[in-house]
C-alpha positions in Angstrom: -24.6 44.6 80.7 -22.6 44.7 83.9 -19.1 43.3 84.3 -18.8 39.7 85.6 -17.0 39.4 88.9 -14.5 36.6 88.9 -13.3 34.8 91.9 -10.2 36.2 93.5 -7.1 34.2 92.7 -6.2 34.3 96.4 -9.0 31.8 97.2 -8.5 28.1 96.5 -11.5 25.7 96.3 -11.6 22.2 97.9 -10.4 23.1 101.3 -10.1 20.5 104.1 -11.2 22.8 106.9 -13.6 20.9 109.3 -16.0 22.5 111.7 -14.7 22.7 115.2 -16.7 22.4 118.3 -16.8 25.4 120.6 -13.7 25.8 122.6 -11.7 23.3 120.5 -8.1 24.5 119.9 -7.0 25.1 116.4 -4.1 22.8 115.4 -1.8 24.5 113.0 -1.1 22.6 109.9 -4.0 20.2 110.4 -7.1 22.4 110.2 -5.5 24.5 107.4 -4.5 21.5 105.3 -5.6 22.2 101.7 -6.1 19.3 99.4 -6.3 19.3 95.7 -9.4 17.9 94.1 -7.7 14.5 93.5 -6.4 14.2 97.1 -9.7 13.1 98.6 -9.1 9.5 97.6 -5.6 9.5 99.0 -7.0 10.7 102.3 -9.6 7.9 102.4 -6.9 5.3 101.5 -4.7 6.5 104.4 -7.6 6.3 106.8 -8.3 2.8 105.6 -4.7 1.7 106.0 -4.6 3.2 109.5 -7.6 1.1 110.4 -6.0 -2.1 109.0 -2.8 -1.5 111.0 -4.8 -0.9 114.1 -6.7 -4.1 113.6 -3.5 -6.1 113.0 -2.0 -4.7 116.2 -5.1 -5.5 118.2 -5.1 -9.1 116.9 -1.4 -9.5 117.8 -2.0 -8.3 121.3 -5.0 -10.6 121.7 -3.0 -13.7 120.4 -0.1 -12.9 122.7 -2.4 -12.6 125.7 -4.1 -15.9 124.8 -0.7 -17.6 124.5 0.4 -16.3 127.8 -2.8 -17.4 129.5 -2.5 -20.9 127.9 1.0 -21.2 129.2 0.0 -20.1 132.7 -2.9 -22.5 132.8 -1.0 -25.5 131.3 -0.6 -28.3 133.8 2.8 -28.8 135.2 4.7 -31.8 133.8 4.7 -35.0 135.8 8.1 -36.3 136.9 8.4 -39.9 137.9 11.3 -40.8 140.2 12.1 -44.5 140.7 13.8 -45.2 144.0 15.3 -48.6 144.6 15.5 -49.5 148.2 18.7 -51.2 149.4 18.3 -53.6 152.2 20.5 -52.9 155.2 23.4 -55.2 155.8 23.0 -57.6 158.7 25.8 -56.9 161.2 27.2 -59.7 163.3 26.7 -59.5 167.0 29.0 -56.8 168.5 30.5 -59.3 171.0 30.6 -63.0 170.4 28.4 -64.9 172.8 29.7 -67.4 175.3 29.3 -71.1 174.5 25.9 -72.4 175.6 24.2 -69.0 175.1 21.1 -69.1 172.9 20.4 -66.3 170.5 16.8 -65.5 169.3 15.8 -65.4 165.7 13.2 -63.1 164.1 10.7 -65.9 163.7 10.7 -66.6 167.4 13.2 -69.5 167.4 16.7 -69.9 168.8 20.1 -71.0 167.8 22.9 -72.2 170.2 26.5 -73.3 170.1 27.5 -75.5 173.1 31.0 -76.8 172.4 33.9 -76.9 169.9 36.2 -79.9 169.4 39.3 -80.6 167.3 40.6 -84.0 166.2 37.3 -85.7 166.0 38.1 -87.8 162.9 41.1 -90.2 162.9 41.1 -90.4 159.1 41.3 -86.6 158.7 43.0 -84.7 161.6 42.0 -81.4 160.1 38.3 -82.0 160.7 36.7 -80.5 163.8 33.2 -80.0 165.0 30.8 -77.6 166.8 27.8 -78.9 168.9 24.8 -76.8 167.8 21.1 -76.7 168.4 18.3 -75.0 166.3 14.7 -74.4 167.3 12.3 -73.2 164.7 9.9 -70.4 165.3 6.6 -69.5 163.7 6.2 -69.1 160.0 3.8 -69.4 157.0 4.7 -73.0 156.2 4.3 -75.9 158.6 7.8 -77.3 157.9 11.1 -75.8 157.1 14.4 -77.0 155.7 17.5 -76.8 157.8 21.1 -78.0 157.4 24.8 -77.4 158.0 25.1 -74.6 155.4 24.6 -71.7 157.8 27.3 -72.8 160.2 31.1 -72.0 160.0 34.1 -71.3 162.2 36.8 -68.6 161.9 40.4 -68.2 162.9 42.2 -65.2 164.3 42.8 -63.9 160.7 39.1 -64.1 159.9 39.5 -67.0 157.5 36.3 -69.0 157.2 36.0 -72.8 157.5 32.7 -74.3 156.4 31.2 -77.7 156.9 33.0 -80.7 155.5 31.6 -82.3 152.4 33.3 -85.6 153.1 33.0 -87.2 156.5 33.5 -90.6 158.2 32.1 -91.9 161.4 33.8 -89.1 163.4 33.6 -91.0 166.7 34.6 -87.8 168.6 31.4 -86.0 167.5 28.3 -88.0 167.7 25.5 -87.6 166.7 26.1 -85.5 163.6 24.0 -82.6 162.6 22.2 -83.3 159.3 23.5 -81.8 156.2 19.9 -81.0 155.1 16.5 -82.1 156.5 13.0 -80.8 157.3 11.6 -80.2 160.7 8.2 -78.8 161.8 7.7 -75.4 163.2 8.3 -75.3 166.9 10.6 -78.4 166.8 14.3 -78.4 167.7 17.3 -80.4 166.4 20.8 -80.7 167.9 24.0 -82.3 166.7 27.7 -81.9 165.7 28.4 -79.9 162.6 31.6 -81.4 161.0 33.9 -78.6 159.9 36.9 -78.9 157.5 39.3 -76.9 159.6 43.1 -76.9 160.3 44.6 -79.0 163.0 47.4 -76.5 163.8 45.2 -73.4 163.7 43.4 -71.9 166.7 39.8 -71.1 165.9 38.4 -68.0 167.5 34.6 -68.0 166.8 31.7 -69.9 165.4 29.1 -68.1 163.2 25.5 -68.8 162.2 24.3 -66.9 159.1 20.8 -66.9 157.7 18.8 -64.4 155.6 17.7 -62.5 158.8 20.2 -63.5 161.4 24.0 -63.3 162.1 25.2 -64.6 165.4 28.7 -65.4 166.7 30.1 -67.4 169.6 33.5 -67.2 171.2 35.7 -70.3 170.8 38.8 -69.0 172.6 39.3 -70.8 176.0 
């Protein structure tokens, strides 16, 4: 019976050498990796973990891209700014008008001061008067209320003197201008507005003030 030839101790089974395609370079350490019989499961486990990690990374990149696209496509916020318009102040006429000069109003009417008198009431020497006329222009209503309220006179120190709330017959200023009344559009009314002034004070100007008009007349001789 011949002798049994045993495998050489220099050869180790269970190698991990893989076939290489023609011309593929041999990578030291990878192609010569030798695994023990129990290492095959570890290699499969490592491959599986690599696949899981790669999937997680891909999912993270996808979600990040979606979030960026959502932010880019999101509509811009709407900002509401409330602006309150302030109506401009109505300046008085730059130069007071001469007595007897009519000033137009925005509605197409006119206002006029003709004369200024002092000492028109014996029972109150401080009362004086201005002779005025108002003509009403066009408007939505057929009638409009007018009165003495818009009229006043001023002294050299810009102190204002308004219409008198108590009057008598004031024989030096007749007829009187109504404290309040209604007139039709297109009509005019003229009379003396009784002013509670100062007998010893020189008045310099008369002023008519309404919601849309400020006009002044010179009272200095």
